[in-house]
C-alpha positions in Angstrom: -0.1 0.3 0.0 2.7 2.7 0.6 4.7 1.9 -2.5 1.2 2.6 -4.5 0.9 5.5 -2.3 4.5 6.5 -3.2 4.2 6.0 -7.0 0.7 8.6 -6.9 2.8 11.5 -5.1 5.8 10.8 -7.8 2.8 11.4 -10.4 1.0 14.0 -9.2 4.4 16.3 -8.7 6.0 15.3 -11.6 2.9 16.1 -13.7 1.1 19.0 -11.9 3.7 20.5 -10.1 3.2 22.5 -7.0 0.7 24.3 -8.1 -1.1 21.1 -6.6 1.5 19.4 -4.4 3.7 21.6 -2.3 7.0 19.9 -1.8 9.1 20.4 1.3 12.7 19.8 2.3 11.4 16.3 4.1 9.4 15.4 1.5 11.8 16.0 -1.3 14.5 13.8 0.8 12.5 11.1 1.4 10.8 11.0 -2.6 14.2 11.3 -4.1 16.0 8.7 -1.6 13.5 6.0 -3.2 13.9 7.0 -6.4 17.9 6.6 -6.1 16.9 3.1 -4.6 15.2 2.0 -7.1 17.3 3.6 -9.9 14.6 5.7 -11.5 16.9 7.8 -12.8 14.6 9.7 -15.4 11.8 10.5 -12.4 14.7 11.6 -10.2 15.7 14.6 -12.4 12.5 15.4 -12.9 11.9 15.9 -8.8 15.5 17.6 -9.2 13.8 20.4 -11.8 10.6 20.8 -9.3 13.0 21.4 -6.7 14.9 23.9 -8.7 11.9 25.5 -9.3 11.0 25.9 -5.7 14.6 27.1 -4.7 15.3 23.7 -2.9 18.6 22.3 -2.8 20.5 20.8 -0.5 23.7 18.8 -0.3 22.2 14.7 -0.8 19.9 15.7 -3.4 23.3 17.2 -5.6 24.2 13.9 -5.1 21.5 11.8 -6.0 20.9 14.1 -9.3 24.7 13.9 -10.2 24.3 9.7 -9.6 21.1 9.8 -12.0 23.0 12.1 -15.0 26.1 9.9 -14.3 23.9 6.7 -15.1 22.0 8.5 -17.9 25.7 9.1 -19.5 24.9 12.8 -19.3 28.5 13.3 -18.3 28.8 17.2 -18.2 25.1 17.6 -16.4 26.6 14.8 -13.9 29.8 17.1 -13.6 27.7 20.4 -12.7 26.1 18.4 -9.6 29.3 16.9 -8.1 31.2 20.6 -8.4 28.4 21.7 -6.0 28.8 18.6 -3.8 32.3 19.3 -3.6 32.0 22.7 -2.8 30.8 21.6 0.2 32.5 18.5 1.1 35.6 18.9 -0.4 37.3 15.4 0.4 34.5 13.3 -0.6 36.5 10.9 -2.1 33.1 9.1 -3.9 32.2 12.6 -5.5 35.5 13.0 -6.6 35.8 10.0 -8.0 32.1 10.6 -9.8 33.0 14.0 -10.8 36.6 12.8 -12.4 34.8 10.2 -14.4 31.7 13.3 -15.8 34.8 15.0 -17.0 37.0 12.1 -18.8 34.1 10.9 -20.6 32.2 14.4 -21.0 35.7 15.1 -22.9 36.5 17.9 -20.8 40.0 16.2 -20.5 42.4 19.1 -19.0 39.4 19.5 -16.0 39.9 15.6 -15.3 43.9 15.9 -15.1 43.6 19.1 -12.8 41.4 16.9 -10.3 43.5 13.9 -10.9 46.3 15.7 -9.8 44.5 16.5 -6.6 44.0 12.6 -5.7 45.8 11.0 -3.2 46.8 7.6 -2.4 44.7 4.6 -4.1 42.2 6.7 -5.3 45.1 8.5 -7.6 46.0 5.2 -8.5 42.8 3.9 -9.3 42.1 6.2 -11.3 45.0 6.7 -12.9 44.7 7.4 -16.9 48.8 8.6 -17.4 52.4 8.8 -15.8 52.6 12.2 -14.7 56.1 11.2 -14.1 57.0 11.0 -18.0 58.2 14.2 -20.1 56.6 12.4 -23.1 52.9 11.9 -22.1 51.4 11.3 -25.6 53.2 10.4 -29.3 52.0 9.9 -32.2 53.0 10.0 -36.2 50.9 10.4 -39.3 51.5 10.3 -43.1 49.5 12.0 -45.9 49.2 11.7 -49.8 47.9 14.0 -51.7 45.8 12.8 -55.1 45.4 15.9 -57.6 43.3 15.8 -60.9 45.3 16.5 -63.9 44.3 20.3 -64.7 47.0 21.0 -67.0 45.8 23.7 -70.0 45.2 22.1 -73.1 47.2 24.6 -75.8 48.4 24.3 -79.3 52.0 24.9 -80.4 51.6 28.5 -81.0 50.0 29.9 -77.4 52.5 30.6 -74.9 51.2 28.9 -71.6 52.3 30.2 -67.8 50.5 27.5 -65.3 52.2 25.5 -62.2 50.6 22.4 -62.0 51.0 19.6 -58.9 51.8 16.2 -59.1 53.0 14.8 -56.4 52.6 15.4 -52.5 53.5 13.6 -49.7 53.6 14.5 -45.7 54.7 13.4 -42.8 54.8 14.4 -38.9 55.8 13.1 -35.6 54.0 15.1 -32.6 54.1 14.9 -28.7 52.0 16.2 -25.9 53.7 16.6 -22.1 51.3 17.4 -19.0 52.9 19.8 -16.5 52.3 19.0 -12.9 49.7 21.6 -12.9 47.1 23.3 -15.4 49.4 23.9 -18.4 49.5 20.7 -21.3 52.6 21.3 -24.2 52.1 20.1 -27.6 55.1 20.1 -30.4 55.2 18.8 -33.8 57.7 18.3 -36.6 56.7 17.7 -40.0 57.8 17.1 -43.4 56.2 18.0 -46.9 58.6 17.0 -50.0 56.7 16.5 -53.7 57.2 18.2 -56.9 54.9 20.2 -59.7 55.5 20.9 -63.5 55.7 24.5 -64.3 55.4 26.5 -67.4 57.5 29.7 -67.7 58.4 30.8 -71.2 60.6 33.6 -68.8 62.8 30.3 -68.2 62.2 27.5 -70.6 59.6 26.8 -73.4 59.1 23.6 -72.6 57.8 22.6 -68.7 60.7 22.6 -66.2 60.1 20.2 -62.8 59.7 22.0 -59.5 61.0 20.5 -56.8 58.7 21.3 -53.5 60.2 20.8 -50.0 59.0 21.8 -46.7 60.0 21.7 -42.9 57.2 22.8 -40.6 57.7 23.2 -36.5 54.6 24.2 -34.5 54.3 24.3 -30.4 50.9 24.9 -29.0 50.6 25.9 -24.8 47.1 25.5 -23.1 46.4 26.7 -19.5 43.6 25.4 -18.3 41.5 27.9 -15.5 39.1 26.6 -13.3 34.9 26.4 -14.7 35.7 24.6 -17.6 38.0 27.9 -18.9 41.1 27.5 -21.4 43.6 30.1 -23.3 45.5 28.1 -26.1 48.4 29.9 -27.8 50.4 28.3 -30.7 53.1 29.2 -33.1 53.8 27.4 -36.4 56.7 27.9 -38.6 57.2 26.4 -42.2 60.4 26.8 -44.3 59.3 26.1 -47.8 62.3 25.6 -50.5 61.3 25.4 -54.3 64.0 24.4 -56.6 63.1 24.4 -60.2 65.4 22.4 -62.6 65.3 21.3 -66.4 67.4 20.8 -69.6 69.3 22.4 -72.4 70.4 21.2 -75.6 74.0 22.7 -76.0 76.5 21.2 -78.7 79.1 19.0 -78.1 82.3 17.6 -79.9 82.4 17.5 -83.5 78.5 18.7 -83.4 76.8 16.3 -81.6 74.0 17.6 -79.2 73.5 16.7 -75.7 71.2 17.6 -72.7 72.7 19.4 -70.1 70.9 19.6 -66.7 70.3 23.4 -65.8 68.7 24.8 -62.4 66.4 27.8 -63.2 65.9 29.0 -59.7 65.8 28.2 -55.9 63.9 30.4 -53.5 63.2 29.7 -49.5 60.3 31.1 -48.3 59.7 31.4 -44.6 56.3 31.2 -43.2 54.8 32.3 -39.8 51.9 31.9 -37.7 51.1 32.9 -34.4 47.5 31.5 -33.2 45.1 32.5 -29.9 42.2 31.1 -28.8 39.8 31.2 -25.3 37.0 29.1 -24.5 34.5 27.7 -22.1 32.8 24.6 -21.7 29.8 23.9 -20.3 27.3 21.1 -19.9 25.6 21.2 -23.6 27.8 23.0 -25.4 31.4 25.0 -25.5 32.2 28.5 -26.8 35.5 29.8 -28.0 36.7 32.9 -29.5 40.4 32.9 -32.0 42.6 35.2 -33.9 45.8 34.1 -35.7 48.2 36.8 -38.1 50.4 34.9 -40.3 52.9 35.5 -43.3 51.7 33.2 -45.6 52.9 33.2 -49.4 55.0 36.4 -47.8 51.8 37.8 -47.3 50.1 39.6 -44.5 47.0 37.9 -43.4 44.9 37.6 -40.5 42.1 35.9 -39.0 39.1 36.1 -36.6 37.1 33.4 -35.4 34.3 31.8 -33.6 33.7 28.6 -32.2 30.1 26.8 -31.2 30.2 22.9 -30.4 26.5 21.8 -29.3 26.5 18.2 -26.6 22.7 18.0 -27.1 22.9 14.7 -25.1 25.7 16.2 -22.5 28.4 13.6 -23.7 31.0 13.2 -26.6 28.9 10.3 -28.2 27.4 12.8 -30.1 28.3 16.5 -30.7 27.8 19.0 -33.5 30.4 21.6 -34.3 30.8 25.3 -35.5 33.3 27.4 -36.5 33.0 31.1 -38.7 35.8 33.1 -39.6 36.5 36.3 -40.5 39.8 36.8 -43.0 41.7 39.5 -44.0 44.4 39.1 -46.6 46.8 41.2 -48.8 47.9 38.4 -51.1 45.9 38.9 -54.9 45.6 42.2 -56.0 45.9 44.3 -52.6 43.4 44.0 -49.5 40.9 41.3 -49.7 38.2 39.3 -47.0 36.8 36.0 -46.7 34.0 34.8 -44.9 34.7 30.8 -44.0 32.4 28.0 -42.4 33.4 25.1 -41.1 30.9 22.0 -39.8 31.4 18.9 -38.2 29.5 16.3 -37.1 31.1 13.3 -34.4 29.2 10.3 -33.5 29.9 7.3 -31.8 29.5 3.4 -32.6 29.7 1.8 -29.5 33.0 2.3 -27.1 35.8 2.1 -29.8 34.7 3.5 -33.2 33.8 7.1 -34.1 33.0 8.8 -37.3 33.1 12.5 -38.2 31.7 13.8 -41.5 32.7 17.3 -41.6 33.2 20.5 -44.5 34.3 24.0 -45.0 32.3 27.1 -47.3 34.1 29.9 -48.4 36.5 30.9 -51.4 39.8 32.0 -49.9 43.2 31.3 -50.4 45.9 30.8 -47.4 43.8 29.4 -44.5 44.6 28.3 -41.0 42.9 25.5 -39.7 42.8 23.5 -36.4 44.2 25.8 -34.1 46.9 26.6 -36.4 48.6 22.8 -36.3 47.2 23.0 -39.9 47.9 25.9 -42.5 47.3 25.9 -46.3 49.9 28.3 -47.7 49.4 26.9 -51.8 48.9 29.3 -55.2 45.1 28.0 -55.3 42.2 29.4 -54.4 40.2 27.2 -52.1 36.7 26.9 -53.0 35.2 24.2 -50.5 36.3 20.6 -48.5 34.6 17.9 -47.3 35.5 14.8 -46.3 35.2 12.2 -43.2 38.2 11.3 -40.3 37.6 7.7 -38.9 38.8 7.1 -35.2 39.4 3.6 -33.7 40.5 3.0 -30.2 43.2 0.8 -29.6 43.4 -0.8 -26.1 42.9 1.5 -23.0 44.0 4.3 -24.5 45.7 4.3 -27.7 43.8 4.9 -31.2 44.2 4.8 -34.9 42.8 7.5 -36.9 42.4 7.5 -41.0 40.9 10.9 -42.3 39.7 11.5 -46.1 39.7 14.7 -47.6 38.2 16.1 -50.9 38.8 19.7 -51.8 37.4 22.0 -54.6 40.5 24.5 -55.6 41.0 27.0 -58.6 44.1 27.3 -60.1 45.0 30.4 -61.9 47.2 30.5 -64.6 47.6 32.5 -68.1 47.6 32.0 -72.4 49.3 34.3 -74.0 49.1 36.4 -70.9 45.5 36.4 -70.5 44.4 35.5 -67.4 42.3 32.5 -66.9 40.9 29.7 -64.4 39.9 26.4 -64.0 38.9 24.3 -60.8 39.6 21.0 -60.1 39.6 18.8 -57.1 42.5 17.0 -55.2 42.0 14.0 -52.4 44.2 13.6 -49.7 44.3 10.4 -47.7 45.8 10.5 -43.8 46.7 8.0 -41.6 47.6 8.0 -38.3 48.6 6.4 -35.0 48.6 7.7 -31.2 50.4 6.1 -27.8 49.5 7.8 -24.7 51.5 6.8 -21.7 
């Protein structure tokens, strides 16, 4: 009989609110405790909402609501309640453990790490997810292959062509991450890009010449994590690009014979610098961020301002939607220019080990700063849009493998008999990477 009365009382309170049934501290404590014992997480959360409307809050209610949200995998929402619990009882180890895993499973990794550093004894060993005595806490390697379409202009023998056509490009990168004993995380990478292009330029030769491309690149970033989900990221990217154009010339040898002589037409070195800063704030259901960057890609000044909005509709990282918008100012291509760029990404998990992330970018631009300045686009051709998909596979407890396919639509500018022309073409890239976490 008591159980029937209890269920009826919950029904009235959940559906009719306080206008029909008045909640008190004692009744709310009794009802939420019974819901907690019965693992009725949804009804428990409903009671919590009603309590909030009536300005009722206390330690055990927050504890139960935190567990209810956690059990429903709404980890970011659960973190909010366990933060309140620990604000009253900072040494509650069970609350600390729940908050730690709420951060970790909710994708708030820096928050989880900072909390873990405060743990002692068995709790520290039980929840350990990296070795804080190591200098390198994560190491990765990746390789990207570029596959452009053939977009060489068709001309007759009387026309003069001036065009650069990418033929092959390869990129490899090594990177590592270090966690300090406090709130600072340092990430750096060293990359190498190499390949060649076919160049038509009558200033050097009537025939096509080969241009070798080699670029080495160093990237460094430091993230400062502050309380309440705030992060400040500062990054620097330097790329040293070398272009060497070679060909052959026909010369006369002994007795009037002809021979082919190798010729170097030019050797050019370009130094590219990028500075980037981003400030972000994490909430239960979304993240907000603003960013800015300055660079001299292609030896031209460029600035880029951005805003970031990431929505977590279920308060976890099993599904989220990320949107980025950029306003770009650059001096490349006939003086002052501006561009608006929109990036979008969806991420959804398939089980506990696999996630898939389709993404796209829209907006015509030349040089572009991407992925918090980890990736820079400093080619000659204009970017019209791109799309692709990222596939992630977790290996064991903390290592993972990823594959990224990306298709770019680009515009190549060239000249025939000194008349400007343009052609759109597609270029595909395939990237694979492996990360070890220690």
